[in-house]
N, C-alpha and C positions, 0 to 999 in steps of 0.2 A: 819889690818885697824880698826879704830874706829872713832867715830864722831869728836873728837877733831883733829885728823889727817886729816880727810876729810875737815873740815873747813880751816885748815891751808893750805892745798894743793890747795884749790880753791880760797882763798882770795889773788889772785896773778894777776898781769899783767894789761894791758890797757883794758878798756871797758867803756861802757856807764853806769857806776855804780850809778851815781847820779840821783835819782828818779825824780828830779825837772826839768831836762833839757836834752833832747835827743841830744843837741849840746854841751854836757859836757863830757870830756874824762878824766877819772881818772885812776891813777895807784895805785894798791894795792900791798903791805899793807901800802904804805907811805901816800896815800891820796892826792898826788900831782895831781892837776886838771887843765886842759886847758878848760876854759869855754867860749863859743862863744856867743856873744850878737850882736844884729843888730839895727842900727839906720837908719830908712827910713825917709827921710825928708818930706814925704807927711803928717806926723803927728809928733807932739811933744812928741815922745814916743820912748823908747828903749826897744826892745823885749829882755828881760833878761832870760826868761824861755820858751823854746819851747817844746810843748807836742802834742802828737798825739790825735786827737779827740775832740778838742775844738769846740763849737757850734756857737759862736758869728760870725756875718758876717764880723767884722773887725779884728777878731783874726787870728792867723796863721793857715794855712792849710798844713798838712804834709802828703805826700804820702810815706810811709816807704817802702824801697826796701828790697830785700832779704839780709840777713846778717848771720854771724856765731854766735854761742853761745858765743864763747870766745872773741869776739870783734876784731879778726884778720881782719875782713872786715865788714864795715857797709856802707849803702848808703840810701839816702833819698832825696826827693824833697820838698822844702819848699816855700810856697807862703805867703807873708805878705804885705798887702796894695798893692803898685805898684811894689813890688820886687818879683822876683822868682829866687831861687838859687838851684843848685844841690850840694850835699855834699857827698863826698866819702872818706872813711878812710881805712887805712890798717896798720897793725903792722908787722914789720920785725925786728928780733933780739932785741925784746923788746923796739923798738923805734916806736913812734906814727907818722903817716903821715896823714894829713888832706888836702884834695883837695876841695876847694870851687870855684864853677864856677857860676858866675852870668848869668842868662838867659835873664832877662829883668829888667828894673827899670824905675822909673819916671824921671821927669825933672832933678833932681839933683842926682848925684851918691851917693848911700848909703855908710855907713861905717860899717865895721866889727870890733867889739871890742873884743880883745883877752885878756882875763883875766887869771891870774895865781893865784891859791889859794890853801890852804890846807883845806880839808873838814874833818868833823866828829871829830874834836878835835885832829887830829893827830899832832905829834911833828915835828918841822922843821922850816925852814926860807925861805921866799920868798924875793928876792932882785931885784930891778930894777935899772939899771945903764944906763941912756940915753935910747936907744931903745932896750936894752938887758934885758931879764928877766931870773933869775936863781932860782932854788930851791935846798935847801939842806935838805934832809929828810931821816932819818933812815940810814945814811951812804951813800946815793946815791945822786949824783948831776944831776939835770935836767936843761936843757936850752931850751928856745923856739926860733925857727927860723921862718922867713916868707919870702916869695918872693914877698909879696904884697907891694904896694906903701904906705909908711907911711904917716899918716896925723895927724894933731893936733886937738883933740876934747876934750873939758873939761867936758861938761855936759853929763855924762854917767851913773850916779848913782852907779858907781863901788865902792866897798869898799875894793878892793885889787889892787895890781899893774896890769897895763894893757898897751897894745899898740894898736893902731888903724890903720887900713889900708882901702884903697878905694876898693869898690866892683865894679871896672870898668873892670876887666879882671880876668881870672882864676888865682888862687894863691894857695900856699902851706903854711900850718903851720905845723911845725914838731919839733921833739926833736933831730933831727940830720940834719945838713945842707944838703939840696939837691935841685935840680932843679925841675921844674914842670914835665919835661919829666921823670926824675928818679922816682919821686913819682908815676906818672901814670903807669910806668912799674911795680912797686911794687904792686900797686892795681890790675893790670891786672893778675899778677901771682897768687895772692890770689883769684881772681874771678874765675880763671880756676879751682882751687881746690874746691871752694864752688859749682860751677855749676856741677862738676863731682859728688860731694857728693849728692846734691839734685836730680840730674838726675838719680841716681842709684835706685830711687824708681819708675822708669818706668812710666807707665800710670798714676800713682798717684803722680808724682813728683811735679806738680803744686800745688795740694792741700797740699802736705807735706810741700812745701816751704811756703805756707800761714800760716800753723800751727806753723812751726818752727820760722818764722819771727816774728809773734806776741809774742810768748812765749819768744824769745830772747830779744826783745825790752822791754818786761815787767819785765825782770830779773834785779834786783838791788842789791846793798849792803845795809844791815841793820846794822848800827853801834851799835845799842843797844845790839845786840846779836853777833856782829862780825861774820856775816855770809852772804852768798849769798842766795837769795830766789826769788821767782817769784810771787809777788802779782798780783791781777787780772788785774790792769792797773795802770799806773803812775798817772792818774788823780784821781783815788780813793785814792792812797797813799797820795797825797797832801792834799786832803780833810780830811784825818784822822790824819794829822800832822806828817807824816813820813812813816809809812807803815801800812797796814792792811792785815792780812791773814784770808780769809774766809775758813771755814771747807772743804766742799766737793769741792769747787773751787780749793783749793791748792792740794788736793789729785788728782784731775783730771790733774792739771799741772804736777804733778810727773809722772803720767801715760804717758802723751804726751812726756815729756822729755826723758823718758826711751827708746824711739825708737833709739835715737842716743847718748844721754848724760847721762851716768850712774850716774855721780856725781851730776848733777843738779836734777835728779829724786830722788836720796837718800836725798839730802839736803832739798828739798821741803817736802817730806814725813815726815822727822824727824822734820822739823820746825813746821809744824802744829800739829804733834803728841805731841810735847813738850809743846804745849799750854794747855795740859790736866788740867782740873780744880781740885780743892780740893775735889770735889764730885766724880771725876772719869770719867768725860766725855770730849770729844773734843768739845770745844765751837763753837757756830755759828761764832764768830770772835775772833781774838786775835790781839791786836794793841799795840801802844807805851805806855810806863809807866804802863805795866801790866793791861791795860784795856781789858777786855774780857767779853763775855756774860756768866756770871756765873749762869744764870737762865735757859738757854736752849742750846741744842746741835744743830745738823743738821743731814741730812741723813747719816746713818752709812755705808760709802763706804770705810773707811780707810783700813780695813783688806784686802779687795779685791784689792785695789790699791797697797798696799805693797807687796802682794803676786804676783801680775802681774809684779812688778819691779823685785822681786826675781827670777821669772821664766826666765826673760830675762838676768838678771845679778845675778847668784846664789852665793851671798855672805852671809854666815850665820850670820855674825856679824850684818848686817843690820836688819835682822828679830829679832835678840836678842835685838837690840836697841829699836824697836817699839813695840814688843810683849806685855810687861807688861801693857802699857797704853791702847793698843787696847783691851786687855782682860778686863780691868776695864770698858772700854766704853761699851762692850757687856753686862757686868753685870749691868751697869747702866740702860740700856733699859729694862732689865728683872726686876730690882728692882723698878724702878720709872715710867715706861711707859707701864706696862703690867697689864691688868685687871685679875681678878680671873678666867675668862673664857679663858685666853690665848691671848686675843686680844691686839695689840699694838696701842697706841694712841700718838699723839704729845702733848707736855706739856711745861710748863714754871713754874719754882719754885722761890718763893720770896727769896731774899738774901739782906744782908747789903751792900750797895754800898761802894766803897773804896774812891771815889773822887767826888761823886755827878754829874758826867757827865750825860748828857741827856740819853746816851746809857745805863746807869746803873739804870735809874729811870723810863723811859717810857717803856710801854709794858712789864712790868715784873710781872710774876705771874698772867697773865690774858689770855684771848682768843687770843689776837693779838700776844702775846709772843709765844703761842703754834703754831699759824699759821706761825710765823717766824721760828720756829724750823724746820718746814717742808722744809724750803728753797724755798717754793712756795708762799711766802708772801701774795699776794692778790688773790690766786686761788679761782675760783667760787665753787670748791668742798667744801670749808669751810664756804661759806655763810650760815647764819642762823643755824649754829651749836652752841651747848652750851659748857660751860666750867665749870668743877667741881672744886670749890675752895678747897675742901677737898683733892682730889687726885692731883690737879694742872694739870689736863689733859683735853684736848678737848674730848668731849664725842662722838667720832667717831672712830670706828674700821677702821684703815686705811690700805687698801690693799697694797699700795705702800710701806709703812713702813714695813709691815710684809714681803713682798717679799725681801726687802733689808736686813732685819734682818736675814732671812734665808740664804741669800748670805753671810752675815757677819759671821754667825755661821759656815757655810761650809768652808769659807776661814780660819777661826781661827783653825778649826779642822785640816786642812792640814798643817798650820803653826806649830801647836802643834806636829804633827808627825815629821816634819822636825827638830824641836828643841828638840825632845825627852821629851816633856812635856805630857807624856802619861796619867798622872793622871787627866789632865784637859779635856781630850777628851770626857769622858762620860758625864761630866757636859754640854759641848757644844752640844753634840748629843741630850741630853734630851731637851735642850731649842729649838733646831732646830725642833725636833719632835713635841713638844708642839705647836710651832708656825704654823707648817704645818697643824696640825690637826685643829687648830682654823681657819686658812685661808680657809680650805676646806669647812667650814660651811658658808662662804661668797659667795658661788657659787649660782647664780640665774639662775635656769634652763630655765625659760621663756625668760630671756634677753640674756642668753648665755655668761655670763661674771662674774668674781669675782667683787663684788661691796662693796664699803664702807658701813658701817652699823651705823645708828644712835643708840647709846646705851641708849638714853632716852626713845625711843618708839619701838626699834627693827626693824625699817623700813630700806630697802635698798635705797641707793642714786643712781640714774641713771645719775648723773652729772659726767661724766667719763673723764679721761685724760690719757696720756701715762703711768701714774703711775699704772693704772689698769693692764697693761701688765706685771708689775714686778712680778705678781703672778706666772708667768712661771718659776720663780726660785725654786718653790716648786716641789719636786719629786713626790708629790701625784697628780699632775695635770694629768688627763687622756688624751689619744690621742684624744678622741672625744671632750673633752673640748678645747684642743689646736686648733682643726680645727674650732670650733665655734668661738673662740676668734679671730682667724685670718680672717676667711671668713666673719663673720658677723660684725666685728668691725674694725680690722686693715685695711682691704681692702675696707671698706665701705666709699664711697666718701661723704656720708652725715655725717660721723664722723671724720675719720682720714686720709684717702687716698686722693690724689690729686696731683697737680703739685708740691706743697711744703708741706713737712711733717716733723715731726708730730706736729700739733697744740697742745698747752698746755691745751686746753679744746675742746671737740668734736665740730665739725662745726655746728651741729644743736643745740648747747647749746645757750640759750639767751645771754650769756656773750661773745660769740665768736666775734661778730662784734666790741666789745670794742677795740680789738687789743692793749691792754695796759698791759704791763708786763706779768704776768702769766694768764691774761684773754684773751687767744687766740693766743698770739705770739708763734713762734717756738723757742725752746731752745735746744741747742746742748746737754746739760747734760741729758735732757729727752730722746732725740734720743739715746744717748749712753747707758743709763741704760735700756731702752726698748730693745736695741740691745743685751745687755749682757743676758737679760732674754730669749729672743727669741733664742739666740745662745745656752744657757743652755738647752732649750727645744728641741734642735736638728732640728730646722726649717730652713733648708738651703736656700730655695728659698726666704723666708721672709727676711733672713739676707742679701742676695744679693740685694734685692729690696730696703731695708732700707739704705744699704750702698751707693748704687748708687744715690738715692734721696738726701741723706745727703751731699755727695760730690758736687753734682750739686748746691745745695743751697749755700754752702760756696763759690764756685767759682764765682757765679754770681756777688756779690758785690766786691769780691777781685779783679776780673779782671777790673772792672770799677772804683773802688775807692781806692783799697788797704786796705780795712777795713776787720776786723774780728770781727763781732758784738756779743754783749752780748745776743741779741735775734733778731728774724727776723719776718717781717710781713708775716702772713700766706696767705695773698691774692696775694702778688706780689714778695715775697722772698727777699725784701729789708730790710735794717735796718735803714737807714738814715731818713726815713719818720715816724719813731715811736717817741712817746713822751719820752720814757726812753729806750735808748739802747746805751751803751757805744760802741764807734766805734772800739776800739782796746782792747777787753776783751778776755783774752787768752782761756777761755773755749769754745769759738766759734770754736777753732781748733779741738775740738772733732769730728766735722763733717768730718774732714779729717781722724782722727784716726780710726773712724769706718771703713772707706774704707780700710785703711792700715791693720787693724786687720783682717778684712774679707778676704783680699787677702792672708794673711799668713795662714789662716785656710782652704784654698781651697785644 
């Protein structure tokens, strides 16, 4: 196996590959697509692109149901204006079956517009003859059938052949002629398989379903690189013009996918690793037309993620694929983000933009760029810190970064042994030891915690977040220090413990009431990385408690809204009442992954 074979083997079959519409069903590699649009006569508007998580009062609201990764079954509920429909799909023998059931509508019966098109510049022909639509693509012939009542509607804004049917009763759209009963039986058979798979996770089946559902809906086809990948959400993709892969987000997607889907895990990990910059780091983001953050990286979690995938699916070719870039990334933090005392700091390096996009001009080589490298954008930990324009670093020795860098070194050491790269091990061990020794000097005995240090005046910062727990990745942390960290801070209701954990800044911090992004909200990646550090420290009860709390948080809004949020309100555990929280952002599923991982390690 190699990456080219992996891509070829996964660019196949029917799925919701089109990032712009969850009611779009495409077949790869041909690109033949059935695109569903809706005309509700309560407004002079055709809903052409349906996405999960829009915020406008008059926009579509989608409750995504459980689905498979491979598109063999999907289900969702959609509300738009006065219309509500249920959409179920199934694939059998490489034929697509779509069941659309209207649940309610307004005074006039709405219309479903069934478009046929070729996406992504693929070769082929679409032909419409009366009410028949055919596709000839890459040697395959497609035909669209429907049991719906045909109607004539001209104003659809469609740019490709279409037929229209009334949404007055349940109907089927398919690539093989069938009745509603036949399509329903096909769906039921696939649903039995899906339920059996999801239920195999026992008491964690519901949270696993939430994690898998979000990740599967967020998985798309990227034609620029001819690959399957899982960006954070479809809404983010549309905003970036096609796709955007964020650094640690995509590595987390690969970890979550690895539970069941080896190929998707490997694809995601390789996709973001392949965004490595000319300077040798994995960028904060990589997007269309080679747009990437060449000034800054993000938290170094890639080696850990890839090693986790390998442990579950031990294929050496995969490690060989990602190892060179991950090693460069580790060296980048040593060369460009480490002080002479061995402290690691976040930074941002000036560079010549390629296209003068705002993302290449704003926040480059300054304090905000360094804050963005942390991934914690507006965290109060970085308020009033300074930026050194000579070193291009924020002048703050960062406990969280140092803990993650230790984890990165440890993961690369293990990968080096697996791959027989023995000459690299001593280099990595030296960097790990240097960082652990520097981190040890950040212990504040009075406060009972490893603290960030202002490098301009030598003072410790007591503005703490879950990143301070990442220090537990160091093997130099003593048992006495572990107990103080847990008893005085982790379980302290004035700081991190409570009904909903872990807030992104301590509850007694002046910024906590803001509940705006990294200023107090709860973030699944923080919980997960704190969990990995606590797990490394051998603190079993603390792992159990964090896993239970994390799972409860995810399920609260999943059960009521079908959402998996980017971040959650630390007061009430909801996400919809926040200023900035994407409703279907896949790393929220880490709250389930913590519970799954903890169960495996019991």
